[in-house]
N, C-alpha and C positions, 0 to 999 in steps of 0.2 A: 665555196660562197667567197665569191669577191669582195673588195674592203667595197668597191662601191656600191654595188647591188646590198651588202649587209647595213652601210650608211642610211640609204634610202629607205630600206625597210623598217631603221631604228627610228628614222626620222616620220613614219607613217602611224604607224603602228604603236600601242602603250601595250605591248606583249610581244617582245623580239625572241625567237625561237635559234639561235645560235649555235649548235652542235658545234663546230670547229671552225677554225681558221685554218686557210688552205694556202701554204704558201706559194707567191708568185709574182710576177714583175717585179718589183723593188721591193718584196718583202721576202729576200731570201732567209733573213734570220730576224725574228720579232725581237729576240733577246738584245741583237746586237743593235736594232733600232733604239730601242729605249736606253741602252746605254752608253749611244751616241749622244742622245740629248741629255742625258745626267750627266755625261763627263762636258759635252758645251755650258749645262749651267753651272758647272761644279767650277771651271776655269775660270769663268765671269764673277767668281766668287759670290754668287747668291744662297750658296748655303751658308756663310756666316751668319753668327750671332748677330744681334743688335739691342744689346741688353741697354744701350740709352735709349733707345725707344720704348722699351718694353716699363723701364722705371720711371720712363716719363708718364707714360698712360696712369701708371699704377699711381702716382704720385696725383696726377689731377685727379683720380677714383676718389682718394682715399680724402681731398679736399674737399670733394662731392660729396662726399658721404656726410662728414662732418657737417657742410653748410648743412644738410638736410635735417641732421641730428639737430644745430640750433635752432632752424625754422622750426622744428617740432615742438620744441621745446619753448620758443616764442610767441608762437601761433597759441599754445593752448587750447580749450575746449572749444575751437570752432573747426564748421566745415570744410575748411582752406585746408585741412589737413592732410584731405583726398589728395589736396597736389602735391603734397609731401611724400604720397605712398606710391602714388603714379613716378614720381622721379625717382623714387628706391626700385621701385620696379625696372626703370631702365638703368638705373644703375648696377643693379645686381646681374643683369645679364651682362653689362658690360664686363664686369669682374668674372661671368661666368666663361667670356670668350678668351679671356688670359688665360683661366684654367686648362681651357681648350688647347688652348698654343704649348702652354708649359706640358702638359702630357703627351704631344707629339715630341716634345725635346725638344722645341722652337727655341724656347728664350734662353736658356743655359747652357754652357757646353757639355755638363756634368750629369748625367742622365739621373742619381739621386738629388742632385739641388733643383731640378725639374721636376722630381715626384715630391721633395717637401712643399716647394712654391704649388702646386698645382692641388698638393691638398688639402694646404691651408684656404686657398682661395675658393675651392669647391666647395668644403665641409663648414668652414668658418664664415666666410662671406655670403655665398651662397644657397647653404642648404641645402646641397646635394650629394651624394657620396662620391667620391673620388675613385672609389675600387669601382662600384659600379658603373660610371661612367667608360672607365679604361676598358674592363670587359667588354660591355654592350659595343663601345665606338672601336675599338680595334677589329672586334668581329666586322663591323661595316665597313672598314677600309680595306681591310684584305678581300673582301666581294661585295663590293656594290651592285644592289637590285639583282644579287645573285639569290634563288629561290632556296629555301631551306639553308641558307646561309648567313644572308644577311638580316640581321634582327631589326633593323628600320623597317623592314616591309612585312614583319610576321603582323598575323591579323591581332586587333585589336577592338576599341568601339568603331575607328575608323579604318576599312577593309583597302588593301593597296591589290591583290590578286582577282581575278573571276572566278576562280575557283574557291576561294574564301568567301566570297559573295555569296556564292550559291548556299552556304552552309548557314547561314546567320539564322537565327529564331525568326520565328514570324512575330514576336513580338519588336523586333530589332531591325527588320527588311525593311518598315516603313520610311524611316531613315536612312538606312543604305541607300536605299535606291535614290534618293538626292542627299549623298555624303558630301559632295561635295560644296553645295551651296550649308553646309552645317560644319564643315572644317573649321572656318576660322572663328565662327563661335565658340566652337567647341575648345578653340587654343586656351580659353580664358580658363578652364579647369589645368590646364596642363602645366601649371606652377604647382599645382596640387600632387599630380600624377610624378612629378621628377623626387618631392619632398619622399611620399609614399616609396616609390623606387628605393630611394638612398636608406630608408629604414628597413625594410625590408630585406634588402641586401645587408646590411651590417648586423641586424640582428637575426638573419636567417640560418640554415644549416650548411652553406656554401661555404668555399675557401674565400677568407676574404683576408688579402694583406694590411698588418696593421687596424685589425678590428677593434682593439677596443683603445685605440687613440682614434678613430673615426667614428666609435661611439661618441668617445669624449666630447670631440667638436662638436658633432651635429646635435646634440643635446644639451650642449651647452649655448649653441647658439640660439635654438630656437627658443629656450626657456628662456636669456635673456630678452630675444626681439619680444616674445610675446608678452613677458612682465612688464615692458617698458612700456608699451602699448597699452595694455589694461588697468594700470596704476596709473595713466597722464590723462586717459582719457575713459569718457562714460560708455558705459557697456555699449550701447549700440553704434557709437561712434568708432568705439575700437574693433567692431565685426567690421564694420565698414572700411576700415583702412587698412585691415587684412585682406578683406576682398579684393581691393581694388589694387593693393601690390601684387598680390598673388596675378589676377589677373591680367596685368600690364605683364608682370614680367612671363607669364605663358604665352600671352600673344607674341610679342617682341621676341621669344626663343623660337616658338613655331616659325615665324614668321621670316625669320632668318635661316632656318635651318631648312624648310620644305622647298623652296625654291631650288635647292641644289640639286635633288636626284629625282622626287615624283614629278610622274610623266615622261621620265626617259624612259628608254629599253630596260626590259626586265630579262635575265637571262635565266635558261632552266639551272637545275643545280648539277647537270653532269656536263656543262658548256666547256669547250676548250677554248677561250679567248685569249691571248695572250695579254702580260700584264699592261700595254701601253694601251690597248684599245680596249679592256674592259674597264680604266678607270677613264678614260678620255669619253668614250661612248655612253657611258651611264651618268655623264656629271653634266651641269650644266652653269655657265658663269653668267652672271650679274653685270651689267653695264652701270656706268654712274660715275665713273670716278671720285676723287679724295671723298668725298660726301659719303657716298655707298661703303670707303672703304672702310669709314667709319661706323656707319651703320649697323655693317654686317660683320664687322671684325675682321675682315680677309677672306670673309666664307663666301663673299661674291665670285673669288677669284678660286672654284672649285674644283676644277680640272687640273689647275697647280697643284690645289692642295692637296688633291689624291697622289698627284704624280712626284711630288715633294714635300710629305707630309712635315719635313722637318723644316722647312723654310720659315723662315722669319717672316712677319707679316710686309714689313718695309720692302722686300725684294720679288713679290708675287707680282706684282705690274710688271716690272721689266721681265720678269721670266713668263709671263702671259703674252708678249710678242714674240717671242722666240719658240715657245709651246705651238703658238696659234700658227709661225708660218713652218715649224717642223710638219705639224698635224697637215695643213694644205698640202705641202710636198711631198708627201706620204698617203694620200687620196685619205687622211682620217676623219670622218666628222666630226668637225667643234661646234659644239652647238652655245652661243651667247644670246641671252633677250634682255631687254628691260626687265625693271622689276614687277612694275604691273603686266607683262606679258606672263611673264614666270606664274604669278598668280593665277591668271585666267586660265592657263596650259595647265596647272595643278588642279582647278576647278573644273575643269570640263571632264581631266582623265579621271578624277576620282566619280565622278557621276557615270561616266561611261561605264567604270568599274561595277559600279552601285547597280547600275540595269540587270546584271546577273542576280540580284537577289530577288528571291520570288515575292509572288505581289502578296501581301498579307492578306487580301481581299479575293483571291482566287480562290476560291471554292471546287475541290476535285469533281463534286457532284454537279454543280453548276457548268464548270469545263466540258464535263462529258455531253451536255446538251448544245454546245456551242456550233454552230455551223461552220462548216471548214472550205 
């Protein structure tokens, strides 16, 4: 299969079975191709750390958090508190972006320093388990959109593969068939889901690095957060506050991560695709400039993030110019869309997959009498 053929197939189909890549043309050594790109990026200094940038972002978020807490205290018994809840949902997501970058060793030069920062940010500030995130996200980066290897396409309430859609039970098949339209509303529950996964991990039987530290951080954070809200607010308003904060957090997190790979080619478990093409063909960049960089925490440069996962956020834009030109030179499909277009693609893709779910009203006896 030539590169051009693979690229065209990837663009046209929601699921692409690429068994192996065949050297040819200027693709004499795929490993050397990626090494050359990496060498260029490194020589330009784009892999150096930008601790000043991250300290500035962290400081801004701390000030924003202090402002939200001050507003919470001053507003007292008022439904305007829901605005504070929404603001906290946004702030916690921004802290999650920092934790994500620390997990990739993009903040500090020291690995242990990144782990400490990531663990504090994830557990104490955001309320999700750093150990759970590291395990799941590392598997995703190694094999994005690879069946059986990427946990991000494992079946859940939303299914991402047609074979999984065929297996859903009749109770959920009605929603699965139109799951694209349900995707964003369901993200309002994603914040709760992320917290549950964290607690399941640290209290589970699997190996967890710094288990008791994470348990202490997560329980302390949750206890203080809920105690403050239910102490200062009436019961109904307190529940509404938590609901709005979690909903905004879930939607913001999902809306930032979903455009990156959903609707891009799916590779079979046994596929033999070199690292450069595996990362580029399965990832999607989002246009938008500085505003989008801030909104998505650098995730809008998903191709470059996957090729250079320890690259600091401020360098991704320059790396994109180099990577895009390099991919064009080597005839590798490089995908970039607007944010709204990416959401449209995600919805259409999920609905297309969902059509494989059986019709809940499809009775076998009635079907036997249908005219063919």
